C-alpha positions in Angstrom: -23.1 -6.6 -13.1 -23.4 -2.9 -15.2 -23.5 0.0 -12.6 -26.2 1.9 -12.0 -26.7 5.4 -12.3 -27.2 5.8 -8.4 -23.4 4.4 -8.4 -21.9 6.1 -11.1 -22.9 9.0 -9.7 -21.5 8.2 -6.3 -17.8 6.9 -7.6 -18.0 10.0 -9.7 -18.4 12.7 -6.5 -16.3 10.3 -4.9 -13.8 10.6 -6.9 -14.2 14.5 -7.5 -13.9 15.1 -4.2 -10.5 13.2 -3.9 -9.2 15.0 -6.2 -9.6 18.3 -5.2 -8.6 17.1 -2.1 -5.2 15.9 -3.5 -4.7 18.8 -5.6 -4.5 21.4 -3.1 -3.0 19.1 0.2 0.3 19.0 -2.7 0.0 22.5 -3.3 -0.8 23.8 0.4 0.1 20.9 2.3 -2.6 19.0 4.6 -2.6 20.9 7.5 -3.5 24.5 5.4 -6.4 23.6 3.8 -9.8 22.7 5.0 -12.3 21.0 4.8 -14.8 23.3 4.0 -12.5 24.8 1.2 -11.9 21.2 -0.3 -16.3 21.0 -0.7 -16.6 24.6 -1.8 -13.9 23.6 -4.9 -16.1 20.3 -5.0 -19.4 22.1 -5.5 -20.8 19.8 -3.0 -21.6 20.6 1.4 -19.5 20.1 4.1 -21.5 16.9 4.4 -21.6 15.0 1.6 -17.7 15.4 2.1 -17.6 14.0 5.6 -20.4 11.2 4.2 -17.2 10.0 1.8 -14.6 10.1 4.2 -15.2 10.1 7.3 -12.4 12.1 8.5 -9.9 14.6 7.1 -7.0 12.2 6.9 -8.9 10.0 4.7 -9.1 12.1 2.3 -5.2 12.1 1.6 -5.3 8.5 2.2 -8.0 8.0 0.3 -6.9 4.4 -0.8 -6.1 3.1 2.6 -8.6 0.3 1.6 -6.6 -0.9 -0.7 -3.0 -0.4 1.0 -4.2 -2.3 4.0 -5.1 -5.2 2.2 -2.8 -5.1 -0.8 -0.1 -8.0 0.6 -2.5 -10.3 1.2 -4.3 -10.1 -1.6 -0.7 -11.1 -3.9 -0.4 -14.0 -1.1 -3.9 -15.2 -2.2 -3.3 -14.3 -5.5 0.1 -16.7 -5.7 0.6 -19.1 -8.5 0.9 -22.8 -7.4 4.1 -24.0 -5.9 4.9 -20.1 -5.4 5.3 -18.9 -1.3 4.4 -15.6 -0.1 7.3 -14.5 0.4 8.6 -15.1 -3.5 4.6 -13.8 -4.5 5.6 -10.6 -3.2 8.7 -10.0 -4.2 7.7 -10.8 -7.6 4.6 -8.1 -7.3 7.4 -5.3 -5.8 9.8 -6.0 -8.7 7.0 -5.1 -10.6 6.1 -1.8 -9.1 9.8 -0.6 -9.2 9.9 -2.1 -13.3 6.5 -0.1 -13.9 7.3 2.8 -12.2 3.4 1.7 -10.2 2.7 3.6 -7.0 1.4 0.8 -4.7 4.8 0.3 -2.9 4.9 3.8 -2.4 7.8 4.4 -4.3 7.2 6.3 -7.8 7.1 9.4 -9.7 6.1 12.4 -7.2 6.4 10.0 -4.3 8.8 13.0 -3.1 6.0 15.4 -2.8 3.9 13.2 -1.1 6.2 12.1 1.0 7.0 16.0 2.0 3.1 16.5 2.5 3.2 13.7 5.1 6.3 14.4 6.9 5.0 17.9 7.7 1.6 16.6 9.5 1.5 15.2 12.4 -2.0 14.2 11.6 -0.8 12.2 8.5 2.3 11.2 10.0 0.5 9.2 12.8 -2.1 8.0 9.8 0.7 6.2 7.8 2.0 4.9 11.0 -1.6 3.2 11.6 -2.0 1.8 8.5 1.5 0.2 8.5 0.3 -1.5 11.2 -2.9 -2.0 9.9 -1.0 -3.6 6.8 0.9 -6.1 9.0 -1.7 -7.2 11.0 -3.9 -8.1 8.0 -0.8 -10.1 5.9 -0.5 -12.2 9.3 -4.3 -12.8 9.2 -3.9 -13.8 5.5 -0.9 -16.0 6.2 -2.7 -17.5 9.1 -5.6 -18.5 6.7 -3.4 -19.7 4.3 -1.3 -22.0 6.1 -3.7 -23.0 8.3 -1.9 -21.9 11.6 -3.4 -22.5 15.1 -4.4 -19.4 17.0 -1.4 -20.0 19.1 1.4 -19.9 16.2 2.9 -17.1 15.9 4.9 -17.9 12.5 2.6 -15.8 10.8 3.1 -12.7 12.5 6.6 -13.4 12.5 6.9 -13.9 8.6 4.4 -10.7 8.1 6.6 -8.3 10.8 10.1 -9.3 8.1 8.5 -9.0 4.9 6.8 -5.5 5.5 9.8 -4.0 7.5 12.1 -5.0 4.5 9.0 -3.4 2.5 9.3 -0.1 4.0 13.0 0.1 4.9 13.5 -0.6 0.5 10.8 2.2 0.3 12.3 4.9 2.6 15.3 4.5 1.3 14.3 5.3 -2.2 12.3 7.9 -1.2 14.8 9.4 0.8 17.1 9.6 -2.4 14.5 11.6 -4.3 14.1 13.8 -1.5 17.9 14.5 -2.0 17.1 15.1 -5.6 18.3 12.0 -6.8 16.2 10.9 -10.2 14.1 7.9 -10.5 16.8 6.6 -13.6 19.4 7.0 -10.4 18.0 5.4 -7.8 16.3 2.4 -9.7 19.6 0.2 -10.4 21.1 0.8 -6.9 17.5 0.2 -5.6 16.8 -3.2 -7.2 20.1 -4.6 -6.2 19.1 -3.9 -3.2 15.9 -4.8 -3.1 17.5 -8.5 -4.3 19.5 -9.0 -1.4 17.0 -8.3 0.6 14.8 -11.1 -0.7 17.6 -13.3 -1.0 17.9 -12.4 2.9 14.6 -13.4 3.5 14.5 -16.7 1.2 17.2 -18.0 3.9 14.5 -17.9 6.4 10.9 -17.9 5.5 11.0 -18.8 1.5 9.0 -21.9 1.9 6.6 -20.3 4.1 3.1 -20.5 3.0 4.2 -22.6 -0.7 0.5 -22.7 -2.8 -0.2 -26.3 -3.6 -2.4 -28.5 -5.2 -5.9 -28.8 -3.6 -6.4 -32.2 -2.1 -7.9 -34.4 -4.5 -7.1 -32.2 -7.2 -6.0 -34.4 -10.4 -2.5 -33.1 -11.5 -2.6 -30.7 -14.9 
């Protein structure tokens, strides 16, 4: 569907506000920037800012919806014969290899982490997002595995996967904050990730594998 003029202008306005806010937050810290300053530099009203971002934290975590739904999307899009864990492992390692931001470890990730750690409001929002991520992954796993309402397996699997990813990322960011370069960190992080996923594989590796649809004829 072709994007209309109204939709394009709204998208551009949102992006401009987000870009201005991000620049200010990274330079001065989250708590030292006001929404009024962001509005002035983005050439919009304060009400317009809040129309696009209901809370100040939303300006910082402007990709919250994408982050929370990320693992669920990876599971839904897994390949035929691929389990949920293997799909997530593949996606995680691809993010490491390409330097993508989606798992929180990338060039500039240390700056992002410093801004978060300096603000209690951002720490609380990040914790909330982590919980929502586990809940969303558990929901998708339950749907994909056709689990019953009293089956705790999807929640247990989601918790194990998410805490593993969070531990790997936190370890890498700590090394960044200590002054190590990405080039120094990545080889060891990949080894740690391989080891972590092998441990998970021994317990939940076969869970929620994608099977051919019932009645589908083989290719």
